[in-house]
C-alpha positions in Angstrom: 123.7 182.5 -102.9 124.8 178.9 -102.4 125.1 176.4 -105.1 122.1 173.9 -105.1 124.3 171.1 -105.9 127.3 171.3 -103.7 126.4 174.2 -101.3 129.5 176.3 -102.2 129.2 180.0 -102.1 131.9 180.3 -104.9 129.5 181.3 -107.8 129.6 183.9 -110.3 127.0 185.3 -112.7 127.5 185.7 -116.4 125.4 186.8 -119.6 124.6 184.1 -122.2 122.9 183.4 -125.6 120.8 180.3 -125.7 119.1 179.3 -128.9 115.7 177.7 -128.2 114.3 174.9 -130.5 110.9 173.7 -129.7 110.1 169.9 -130.3 107.5 168.6 -132.8 106.7 169.3 -136.4 108.4 172.7 -137.1 110.0 173.2 -140.4 113.7 172.2 -140.6 114.7 175.6 -141.8 113.2 177.3 -138.6 116.2 178.6 -136.7 114.4 178.9 -133.3 115.0 182.1 -131.4 117.6 183.5 -129.1 117.2 184.2 -125.3 119.8 186.2 -123.3 119.6 184.7 -119.7 121.7 185.4 -116.8 123.8 182.3 -115.8 124.6 181.5 -112.2 127.8 179.0 -112.4 129.3 177.3 -109.3 133.1 177.6 -109.8 133.7 174.6 -107.6 131.6 171.9 -109.2 130.4 173.5 -112.5 126.5 173.4 -111.8 124.9 176.0 -113.7 121.4 177.4 -113.9 119.8 180.3 -115.6 116.8 182.8 -115.3 114.9 184.3 -118.2 113.7 187.9 -118.2 110.0 188.2 -118.0 109.7 189.3 -121.6 111.6 186.1 -122.7 109.5 183.9 -120.6 106.4 185.5 -122.0 107.8 184.7 -125.5 108.3 181.0 -124.6 104.8 180.7 -123.2 103.4 182.3 -126.2 105.1 180.0 -128.7 104.0 177.0 -126.5 100.4 178.2 -126.4 100.4 178.7 -130.1 101.6 175.1 -130.6 99.1 173.6 -128.2 101.8 172.5 -125.8 102.1 173.0 -122.0 105.2 173.8 -120.1 105.2 170.2 -119.0 105.4 169.0 -122.4 108.6 170.9 -123.3 
């Protein structure tokens, strides 16, 4: 797959941990929650993107819906 920024084919895939914090009036002691996406990193320009597993995407949607936020507000 070619990099969306520079067009290079010099990409690699790695696992990661991402801690999600939602904006708004959440308590300060709320640690958010961890996601474990797969990263696609261009080894030429450094552009990076990630994709969430369906289960993790559903969790994000559930939290946003419970807070009355749309995906556009995040």
